[in-house]
C-alpha positions in Angstrom: 22.4 10.5 0.2 22.9 14.2 1.0 24.5 15.4 4.3 22.1 17.5 6.3 23.8 20.7 5.2 23.1 20.0 1.5 19.4 19.1 1.7 17.7 21.7 -0.4 15.2 24.1 1.2 11.8 22.6 1.1 9.1 23.6 -1.3 5.8 22.7 0.3 3.2 21.1 -2.0 -0.2 21.1 -0.5 -2.3 20.5 -3.6 -1.3 16.9 -4.5 0.8 17.9 -7.6 3.7 15.7 -6.7 5.5 13.5 -9.2 3.8 10.3 -10.4 4.6 7.1 -8.5 7.3 4.8 -9.8 6.7 1.1 -10.0 6.7 -1.2 -6.9 10.0 -2.0 -5.3 10.3 -4.8 -2.9 11.9 -3.3 0.2 12.7 -4.6 3.6 12.7 -2.2 6.5 15.9 -0.3 7.1 16.8 -0.3 10.7 18.6 2.7 12.2 20.8 1.5 15.0 22.6 3.8 17.3 24.6 3.4 20.5 22.3 1.0 22.3 23.3 -0.3 25.7 25.3 2.9 26.2 26.2 4.0 29.7 24.8 6.7 31.9 27.3 9.5 32.3 27.8 12.0 35.1 28.0 15.7 34.5 31.8 15.6 33.8 31.4 13.0 31.1 32.5 10.0 33.2 30.8 7.0 31.9 29.3 4.2 33.9 30.5 0.9 32.5 27.9 -1.3 30.9 28.7 -4.9 30.1 27.5 -6.5 26.9 24.2 -8.1 27.4 21.5 -7.7 24.8 23.1 -7.3 21.4 21.9 -4.9 18.8 22.3 -4.6 15.1 24.5 -2.2 13.2 23.0 -1.0 9.9 23.1 2.1 7.7 23.7 4.8 8.8 26.6 3.9 11.1 25.8 4.3 14.8 26.9 7.5 16.4 29.4 7.3 19.2 28.7 7.7 22.9 28.8 11.2 24.2 32.1 13.2 24.8 30.5 15.7 27.0 33.3 17.7 28.5 35.8 17.5 25.6 36.2 20.2 23.0 34.2 19.5 19.7 37.2 18.1 17.8 39.2 16.5 20.6 40.1 12.8 20.5 37.6 10.5 22.1 38.2 9.6 25.7 39.2 6.0 26.5 35.7 5.4 28.0 34.1 6.6 24.8 36.4 4.4 22.7 35.4 1.4 24.8 31.7 2.2 24.4 32.2 2.5 20.6 33.9 -0.9 20.6 31.0 -2.4 22.5 28.6 -1.2 19.8 30.9 -2.3 17.0 31.5 -5.7 18.5 27.9 -6.3 19.5 27.2 -9.2 17.0 30.8 -10.5 16.4 31.8 -14.2 16.6 33.6 -13.5 19.9 30.6 -11.9 21.5 28.2 -14.5 20.1 30.5 -17.3 21.3 30.6 -15.8 24.7 26.8 -15.7 24.8 26.6 -19.2 23.4 28.8 -20.5 26.3 26.5 -18.8 28.8 23.4 -20.2 27.2 24.8 -23.7 27.0 25.8 -23.5 30.7 22.2 -22.7 31.6 20.6 -25.4 29.3 19.4 -28.2 31.5 19.4 -30.5 28.5 22.4 -30.3 26.2 21.8 -31.0 22.5 23.9 -32.2 19.6 25.5 -29.3 17.7 23.5 -30.0 14.6 20.3 -30.0 16.7 21.1 -26.4 17.6 21.4 -25.6 13.9 18.0 -27.1 13.3 16.6 -25.0 16.1 18.2 -21.9 14.6 16.7 -22.6 11.2 13.2 -23.3 12.6 13.3 -20.1 14.7 14.3 -18.0 11.7 11.5 -19.6 9.6 8.9 -18.4 12.1 10.5 -15.0 12.6 12.1 -15.4 16.0 15.4 -13.9 15.0 17.0 -13.5 18.4 16.1 -17.1 19.3 17.6 -18.2 16.0 20.8 -16.3 16.7 21.1 -17.7 20.2 20.7 -21.3 18.9 23.3 -20.7 16.2 25.6 -19.3 18.9 25.3 -22.5 20.9 26.2 -24.4 17.7 29.3 -22.2 17.3 30.5 -23.2 20.8 29.8 -26.9 20.2 31.7 -26.7 16.9 34.7 -25.2 18.6 34.6 -27.7 21.5 34.4 -30.6 19.1 36.7 -29.2 16.4 33.9 -29.7 13.9 34.6 -27.5 10.8 31.3 -28.5 9.1 29.3 -27.5 12.1 31.1 -24.2 12.3 30.3 -23.5 8.7 26.6 -24.4 9.2 26.3 -22.2 12.3 27.7 -19.2 10.3 25.2 -20.0 7.5 22.4 -19.9 10.1 23.6 -16.6 11.5 23.7 -15.2 8.0 20.1 -16.3 7.4 18.8 -15.0 10.7 20.4 -11.6 10.3 19.3 -11.4 6.7 15.7 -12.1 7.6 15.9 -9.6 10.4 17.1 -6.9 8.0 20.6 -6.6 9.5 22.4 -6.7 6.2 25.9 -5.9 7.4 26.1 -8.8 9.9 24.3 -11.1 7.4 26.9 -10.3 4.8 29.8 -10.9 7.2 28.5 -14.3 8.3 27.6 -15.4 4.8 31.1 -14.7 3.6 32.6 -16.6 6.6 30.3 -19.5 5.9 31.5 -19.6 2.3 35.1 -19.5 3.4 34.5 -22.5 5.7 32.0 -24.5 3.8 33.6 -25.7 0.6 33.1 -29.3 1.6 29.4 -28.9 2.0 28.2 -26.9 -1.1 24.5 -27.9 -1.0 24.0 -27.0 2.7 26.4 -24.1 3.1 27.5 -22.6 -0.2 24.2 -22.4 -1.9 22.3 -20.8 1.0 25.2 -18.4 1.8 25.5 -17.1 -1.8 21.7 -16.8 -1.8 21.9 -14.6 1.3 24.5 -12.4 -0.4 22.2 -12.2 -3.4 19.3 -11.1 -1.2 21.5 -8.5 0.5 22.5 -7.0 -2.9 18.8 -7.0 -4.0 17.7 -5.1 -0.9 20.5 -2.6 -1.4 19.3 -1.9 -4.9 22.0 -3.7 -6.8 20.1 -6.3 -8.9 23.2 -7.0 -11.1 25.2 -8.1 -8.0 22.3 -10.0 -6.8 22.1 -11.9 -10.0 25.7 -12.9 -9.8 25.3 -14.3 -6.3 22.1 -16.1 -7.2 23.7 -17.8 -10.2 26.6 -19.0 -8.0 24.0 -20.3 -5.5 22.3 -22.2 -8.3 25.4 -24.1 -9.2 25.3 -26.0 -5.9 21.7 -25.8 -5.0 19.9 -29.0 -4.0 16.8 -30.1 -6.0 14.6 -28.8 -3.2 16.3 -25.4 -3.0 16.7 -24.8 -6.7 13.2 -23.5 -7.5 13.6 -20.8 -4.8 16.9 -19.7 -6.3 15.4 -19.7 -9.8 12.6 -17.4 -8.7 15.1 -15.1 -7.1 17.0 -15.0 -10.4 13.8 -14.2 -12.2 13.2 -11.2 -9.9 16.7 -10.0 -10.3 16.5 -10.2 -14.1 13.3 -8.3 -14.1 15.0 -5.6 -12.0 17.9 -5.4 -14.4 15.5 -4.9 -17.4 16.3 -8.4 -18.9 12.7 -9.4 -19.5 13.7 -12.1 -22.0 16.2 -13.7 -19.6 13.6 -13.5 -16.8 11.1 -15.3 -19.0 13.5 -18.1 -19.8 14.4 -18.5 -16.1 10.8 -18.3 -15.0 9.8 -21.2 -17.3 12.2 -23.5 -15.4 10.0 -23.1 -12.3 6.9 -24.7 -13.5 7.3 -27.5 -11.0 6.2 -25.3 -8.1 2.7 -24.8 -9.5 1.2 -27.3 -7.0 3.3 -26.1 -3.9 3.1 -23.4 -1.3 5.2 -21.2 -3.7 2.4 -21.2 -6.3 0.8 -17.9 -5.4 4.3 -16.3 -5.2 5.1 -17.6 -8.6 1.9 -16.3 -10.1 2.7 -12.8 -8.7 6.2 -13.0 -10.2 4.6 -13.8 -13.5 2.5 -10.7 -13.1 5.6 -8.6 -12.5 7.3 -10.3 -15.5 4.3 -9.5 -17.8 4.5 -5.8 -16.7 8.2 -5.8 -17.6 7.2 -7.3 -21.0 4.8 -4.3 -21.4 1.7 -6.6 -21.3 -0.4 -4.9 -18.5 -3.7 -6.5 -19.5 -2.1 -10.0 -19.3 -0.4 -9.0 -16.0 -3.8 -7.9 -14.6 -5.1 -11.4 -15.3 -2.1 -13.1 -13.8 -2.3 -11.0 -10.6 -6.1 -11.8 -10.4 -5.3 -15.5 -10.7 -2.7 -15.3 -7.9 -5.5 -14.9 -5.3 -6.4 -18.2 -3.6 -10.0 -19.1 -2.8 -9.6 -20.8 0.6 -7.3 -21.6 3.4 -5.6 -19.5 6.1 -3.6 -17.5 3.6 -6.6 -16.5 1.3 -6.8 -12.9 2.6 -3.0 -12.6 2.3 -2.9 -13.8 -1.2 -5.8 -11.6 -2.1 -4.0 -8.6 -0.7 -1.0 -9.1 -3.0 -3.3 -10.0 -5.9 -5.0 -6.6 -5.5 -1.7 -4.8 -5.1 -0.4 -6.2 -8.4 -3.7 -5.4 -10.1 -3.3 -1.8 -8.9 0.1 -1.6 -10.6 -1.3 -3.1 -13.8 -4.2 -0.6 -13.8 -1.7 2.2 -13.5 0.2 0.8 -16.4 -3.1 0.9 -18.4 -3.6 4.5 -17.3 -6.6 3.7 -15.2 -6.0 5.6 -12.0 -9.4 5.2 -10.4 -9.3 1.4 -10.8 -5.8 1.4 -9.4 -6.9 3.3 -6.4 -9.9 0.9 -5.9 -7.6 -2.1 -6.2 -5.2 -0.8 -3.6 -8.0 0.2 -1.2 -9.3 -3.4 -1.6 -5.8 -4.6 -0.8 -5.8 -2.6 2.4 -9.2 -4.0 3.3 -7.6 -7.5 2.9 -4.8 -6.4 5.2 -7.2 -6.0 8.1 -8.3 -9.6 7.7 -5.0 -11.4 7.5 -3.4 -13.4 10.3 0.0 -11.9 11.2 2.8 -14.4 10.8 6.2 -14.4 9.3 6.4 -15.8 5.8 9.9 -17.0 5.2 9.1 -18.4 1.7 8.9 -14.8 0.5 12.4 -14.1 1.7 13.6 -17.4 0.2 12.3 -16.3 -3.3 13.5 -12.7 -3.0 9.9 -11.4 -3.2 10.2 -9.2 -0.2 6.5 -8.4 0.2 5.7 -5.9 3.0 2.1 -4.7 3.6 3.5 -1.3 4.3 4.5 -1.1 0.6 0.8 -1.2 -0.2 0.0 1.5 2.3 2.7 3.7 0.8 1.5 3.2 -2.8 -2.0 4.0 -1.8 -1.1 7.1 0.3 1.0 8.4 -2.6 -1.8 7.9 -5.1 -4.5 9.6 -3.0 -2.2 12.5 -2.1 -1.5 13.0 -5.8 -5.3 13.3 -6.1 -5.3 15.9 -3.3 -7.2 13.7 -0.8 -5.2 14.4 2.3 -7.9 13.3 4.8 -8.1 9.8 3.2 -4.3 9.7 3.1 -4.3 10.5 6.9 -6.8 7.6 7.5 -4.6 5.2 5.6 -1.5 6.3 7.5 -3.3 5.6 10.8 -4.3 2.2 9.6 -0.8 1.4 8.5 0.6 2.0 12.0 -1.8 -0.5 13.6 -1.0 -3.1 10.9 2.7 -2.7 11.3 2.6 -3.5 15.0 0.6 -6.6 14.4 3.0 -7.7 11.7 6.0 -7.4 14.1 4.4 -9.0 17.1 2.7 -11.6 15.0 1.6 -14.6 17.0 4.6 -14.6 19.3 3.1 -13.2 22.4 1.2 -15.2 25.0 -2.2 -16.5 24.0 -4.0 -14.2 26.3 -2.7 -11.1 24.6 -5.7 -9.5 22.9 -5.0 -8.2 19.3 -7.8 -5.6 19.5 -6.4 -4.2 22.7 -2.9 -4.4 21.4 -3.6 -2.2 18.4 -6.4 -0.1 19.7 -9.0 1.1 17.2 -8.3 3.3 14.2 -10.4 6.3 15.0 -12.1 8.5 12.5 -10.8 12.0 11.8 -13.9 13.5 13.4 -13.3 11.5 16.5 -9.7 12.6 16.8 -10.6 16.3 16.1 -13.4 16.1 18.7 -11.0 15.1 21.4 -8.5 17.9 20.9 -8.9 21.1 22.8 -8.4 24.6 21.3 -4.6 25.3 21.3 -3.8 21.6 20.7 -2.6 20.1 17.4 -1.5 16.7 16.3 1.4 16.9 13.8 1.7 13.6 12.0 4.3 12.5 9.5 4.5 9.6 7.0 7.7 9.1 5.0 7.6 7.8 1.4 10.6 6.9 -0.7 10.7 10.2 -2.5 8.8 12.6 -0.3 7.3 13.1 3.2 3.6 13.7 3.9 2.6 15.7 6.9 -0.7 16.5 8.5 -1.7 19.0 11.1 -5.0 18.0 12.8 -6.8 20.6 15.0 -10.3 20.8 16.4 -11.3 23.0 13.5 -9.9 20.8 10.6 -7.0 19.1 9.0 -4.2 20.4 6.7 -2.1 18.2 4.5 1.4 19.0 3.2 3.8 17.2 0.9 7.4 17.9 1.9 10.0 17.1 -0.9 12.3 15.2 1.4 13.4 11.7 0.3 13.4 9.0 3.0 17.1 8.3 2.6 18.0 12.0 3.0 15.8 12.3 6.1 17.4 9.2 7.6 20.9 10.7 7.0 19.9 14.1 8.3 18.4 12.7 11.5 21.6 10.6 12.0 23.8 13.7 11.6 21.7 15.7 14.1 21.6 13.0 16.7 25.2 12.2 16.3 26.1 15.8 16.9 24.0 16.0 20.0 25.4 12.8 21.5 29.0 13.9 20.9 28.2 17.3 22.4 29.1 19.1 19.3 28.1 22.7 18.5 27.0 21.7 15.0 23.9 20.3 16.7 22.5 23.8 16.8 23.0 24.3 13.0 21.5 20.9 12.2 18.5 21.6 14.5 17.9 24.9 12.6 18.0 23.2 9.2 15.6 20.4 10.3 13.2 22.9 11.8 13.0 24.6 8.4 12.4 21.3 6.8 9.8 19.8 9.1 8.2 22.5 11.2 8.3 25.8 9.4 6.2 24.7 6.4 3.4 23.5 8.6 2.3 26.9 9.9 1.9 25.8 13.5 0.3 28.5 15.6 2.2 30.3 18.4 2.1 28.5 21.7 0.2 25.5 20.4 0.6 22.2 22.3 2.0 19.8 19.7 1.4 16.1 19.8 3.9 14.7 17.3 3.3 11.4 15.5 6.7 10.4 14.0 7.5 8.0 11.2 10.6 6.1 10.2 13.8 8.0 11.1 11.8 10.7 12.8 11.4 8.3 15.8 15.1 9.2 16.5 14.5 12.9 16.2 14.7 15.0 19.4 12.0 17.4 18.2 12.5 19.6 21.2 16.0 20.5 20.0 14.8 21.8 16.6 15.5 25.5 16.5 14.7 28.8 14.7 15.2 32.5 15.3 12.7 32.4 18.1 14.5 29.6 20.0 14.3 25.8 20.4 11.0 24.1 19.6 10.5 23.4 23.3 10.8 27.1 24.1 8.0 27.8 21.5 5.7 24.8 22.2 4.9 22.1 24.8 5.5 18.8 23.1 4.5 15.1 23.5 4.9 12.1 21.1 2.5 9.3 20.2 2.6 6.1 18.2 -0.5 7.3 16.2 -3.2 9.9 16.5 -5.7 7.1 17.3 -3.6 5.7 20.1 -2.9 9.2 21.4 -6.6 9.9 21.7 -7.4 6.6 23.3 -4.6 7.1 25.9 -5.7 10.6 26.7 -9.2 9.3 27.4 -7.9 7.2 30.2 -7.8 8.6 33.7 -6.3 12.1 33.7 -6.3 13.0 37.4 -4.4 10.5 39.5 -3.4 10.1 43.2 0.0 11.2 44.3 1.5 7.7 44.6 5.0 6.8 43.4 6.7 3.4 43.3 10.3 3.7 42.3 13.1 1.2 41.5 16.8 2.2 41.1 20.3 0.8 40.9 19.7 -2.9 40.9 22.6 -4.9 42.4 24.0 -6.9 39.5 27.8 -6.5 39.5 30.2 -3.6 40.2 30.3 -2.6 36.5 26.5 -2.1 36.6 26.4 0.2 39.6 24.4 3.4 39.1 24.7 5.4 42.4 23.3 8.4 40.6 20.1 6.5 39.7 19.7 5.4 43.4 20.1 9.0 44.5 17.5 10.0 41.9 15.0 7.6 43.2 15.5 8.7 46.8 15.3 12.4 45.8 12.0 12.3 44.0 10.1 10.2 46.6 9.3 13.1 49.1 7.6 15.0 46.3 4.7 12.5 46.5 2.1 12.0 49.2 2.7 8.3 49.1 6.0 6.8 47.9 7.9 3.6 48.1 11.4 3.0 46.8 13.3 -0.3 46.0 17.0 -0.2 45.5 20.0 -2.5 44.9 19.2 -6.1 45.7 15.5 -5.4 46.1 15.1 -4.4 42.4 14.2 -7.9 41.2 11.6 -9.1 38.7 9.4 -10.4 41.5 9.6 -7.1 43.4 8.7 -5.2 40.3 5.8 -7.4 39.3 4.5 -7.5 42.9 4.8 -3.8 43.7 4.7 -1.8 40.4 0.9 -2.4 39.9 0.2 -0.6 43.2 1.7 2.7 42.0 0.1 5.5 40.0 3.5 6.5 38.8 6.2 3.9 38.3 9.8 5.2 38.1 12.6 2.8 36.9 16.2 4.0 37.0 18.4 1.3 35.7 20.1 0.0 32.6 17.9 -0.9 29.6 18.9 -2.2 26.3 17.0 -2.1 23.0 17.3 -5.1 20.7 17.0 -4.1 17.1 17.2 -7.7 15.8 14.1 -8.6 17.8 12.3 -5.8 19.6 10.4 -8.2 21.9 13.9 -9.1 23.4 14.5 -5.5 24.4 15.2 -5.7 28.1 15.3 -3.8 31.4 18.1 -5.2 33.5 17.1 -6.1 37.1 18.9 -7.8 40.0 18.7 -11.6 40.2 16.8 -13.0 43.1 19.9 -14.7 44.5 22.9 -12.7 45.7 25.8 -12.4 45.1 24.6 -11.8 41.5 26.0 -13.7 38.6 24.6 -11.3 36.1 21.4 -9.4 35.4 18.0 -10.9 35.4 16.4 -9.1 32.4 12.8 -8.2 32.1 12.0 -8.5 28.3 9.6 -6.4 26.4 7.5 -9.5 25.7 7.3 -10.1 29.5 5.8 -6.6 30.0 2.8 -7.5 27.8 1.8 -10.0 30.6 2.0 -7.4 33.4 -1.2 -5.9 34.8 -0.6 -2.2 35.2 -4.1 -1.0 34.8 -3.8 1.3 37.8 -0.5 2.8 36.6 -0.9 6.0 34.7 2.8 6.9 34.0 5.9 4.8 33.7 9.2 6.6 33.6 12.2 4.7 32.3 15.1 6.8 33.5 17.5 4.5 31.7 19.7 4.5 28.7 17.9 4.9 25.3 14.6 3.3 26.4 12.8 5.0 23.6 14.8 3.3 20.9 14.3 0.0 19.2 13.5 -1.3 15.8 11.8 1.0 13.3 8.9 -0.6 11.5 7.7 1.1 8.3 4.4 2.8 9.2 4.5 2.4 12.9 6.4 3.4 16.0 9.6 2.0 17.3 9.1 -1.5 18.5 10.5 -2.0 21.9 9.2 -1.0 25.3 6.7 1.7 24.4 3.8 -0.3 23.1 4.4 -3.0 25.7 3.8 -0.6 28.6 0.9 1.0 26.9 -0.6 -2.5 26.4 0.1 -3.4 30.1 -2.1 -0.4 31.1 0.1 2.7 31.3 -1.3 5.7 29.5 1.9 7.8 29.5 5.6 7.1 29.3 8.7 9.1 29.9 11.6 7.6 28.0 15.2 8.5 27.0 16.7 8.8 23.6 20.4 8.6 24.4 22.8 8.0 27.4 21.6 10.3 30.1 23.8 12.4 32.4 23.2 12.0 36.2 23.2 15.6 37.3 21.0 17.0 34.4 18.7 13.9 34.7 18.3 14.5 38.4 17.3 18.2 37.7 14.9 17.0 34.9 13.1 14.5 37.2 12.9 16.8 40.2 11.4 19.6 38.1 9.1 17.3 36.1 7.6 15.6 39.2 7.6 18.9 41.1 5.4 20.5 38.4 3.3 17.4 38.1 2.6 17.1 41.8 1.5 20.8 41.8 -1.3 19.9 39.4 0.3 20.8 36.0 -0.5 18.5 33.1 2.3 16.2 32.0 3.0 18.0 28.7 3.6 21.3 30.6 5.5 19.6 33.3 7.9 18.1 30.8 8.4 21.5 29.2 9.1 23.0 32.6 11.7 20.3 33.2 13.5 20.7 29.9 13.5 24.5 30.2 14.9 24.3 33.7 17.8 22.2 32.6 18.3 24.4 29.5 18.5 27.5 31.7 21.4 26.0 33.7 24.6 27.2 32.1 26.2 23.8 32.8 23.6 22.0 30.7 23.0 24.4 27.8 23.8 21.8 25.2 20.8 19.7 24.0 22.7 16.6 25.1 21.7 17.4 28.7 18.2 18.8 28.4 16.7 17.0 25.4 17.1 13.3 25.9 13.6 12.6 27.4 10.4 12.3 25.5 6.9 12.3 26.9 4.7 9.7 25.1 1.0 9.1 25.3 -1.4 10.9 27.7 -0.2 14.5 27.6 -3.0 15.7 29.9 -2.1 13.5 32.8 -2.0 15.3 36.1 -1.8 14.6 39.8 -4.6 15.6 42.2 -3.4 17.7 45.1 
């Protein structure tokens, strides 16, 4: 990957003449994880201590450090900053998980046998509840230590490796797999085989099939009869990836026993891949067609992957039109499938992801110059990705149609925009980025030759420089503006509603910069999960009553105290005709659920933590009902789906990094944002990094001041950021750029 300074200047391709697509690669999502659960800081850089609560993953690229606001660019980190870095680094360690396991065990009304917790962990991982899986394994770790049970300790590490691997946290998965191997020599079938299989999966996802093959073969040596077919199928996949078609054929023939099992459709698809590797596309076409099932709950799912494989076979035959039709049929199938986690695909190393099909189809239609169809497919992909993550894990009364909204037509979106407004939408592919600019008078499409991995690294460099208060942030912002904004020909003064994708969810677009100034100085900005969602949110009530309900500084423990947040809540209240504030011990879950629905604007100033292992476990930390507090009472993202906030127009989360979470290919970051939109809010104000008290106070006073004077939210947000930028104390983007407005950009307060 290239550092940001070495990414070549872009050459915009708007005619579909990009390079031909390469063959399908089975890719899991790559999760960017930054300094979650980081503290608020005051204007002098003093950090408020934040204990470890919700834990987050650490994956490529390495998370940037907490801010070093007042220090010179190259000065050593302060002790507080080092402590915060250590919290991030240690988030998923044995010591931390053991501590959590002890707390969980203490709260369990019924204590189970240690092996029962392992069974719970496996079951949770199998259904995709990764945080629940990790918490069960953490309990097993504690029981193993209490009973001095080495076998249980090895099994619990195996379960942690599986959970983190399924979740896409490859670094922690690798660590625990190796620890399981070191401790599990006496139990090869149950520990060594699965742990080596995890290491093979990790190597495969990192693009090293040779290393994967080595680990899979070691796993095969001790695999049980039940586990052996899964390992053999993984070996077949790795051999195909290394170009050893003959070896793959020999291995594949050993798996004939799974023909009558749940693995049969998977095996048939692997056969199709093998036939393509053997340069037999016509036979591969037949194999993929045969992989479709005719009935049952998974029929649409199997049909999707049958059509996907057929598309690749048609391409190998040189039949582009048939390939396009097959992939479009696959996407039709995707709208019919029931979302659930399919662990059998992870077990066999066939890491199928519906977003892969969207990417293949988008690339193909862009090469044909059909940018409007590519835009429609991108919109559909965002809806599908959310459903795939949430799956069937929310309460039964959560409506899927309301959850996703409708994918609107291009004409519908264009018809909602006013003159002077434009939606700028991005979709990252492995080797390029597609961008669209949608206006009332039409749509323009662009191909930006920026590889996904390079964009990920560039955004990480930029964000890291901002959080650490470094002057290089300005240089990086200039480079990224030239890559992402300049080629699009946005018109002077246009309001821009930006729909990010992938790493761009971590991009503070307002801090991009050219010779005319920062992007926020040139344009009013808002973000949205998709163009369809943006339009549906902006169609909700736009003029609301001046009514604020605010919550700040919940009383949890001294290390959680946020006096600046309490002052913030008290300061903004008088700006509203009606206002009510809850602070300290009054900021409980019950107080929130009882009072938040009565507000038109809900302001929450507290700690928040994004969980990148399981976004539905992202949490806002509130005070427990009983005082003195023994720790926070978290309100999880999955709890927010069950709130009724239909009268609430705007939710402000003036907390640490509330906009962050787990990136899903094709959709927005999964955490708080969609949960609050589902609950009824039409706009959110969320933070992208640890916020500073003084600059945040100025941001909020200015934002709400403009809003209560009748300005629309997008302009009020611009006023606020420009006001902070104009203060010489806060000239660096760290201070003025952390907050993003998401959703209904036209929201205003009647006065």
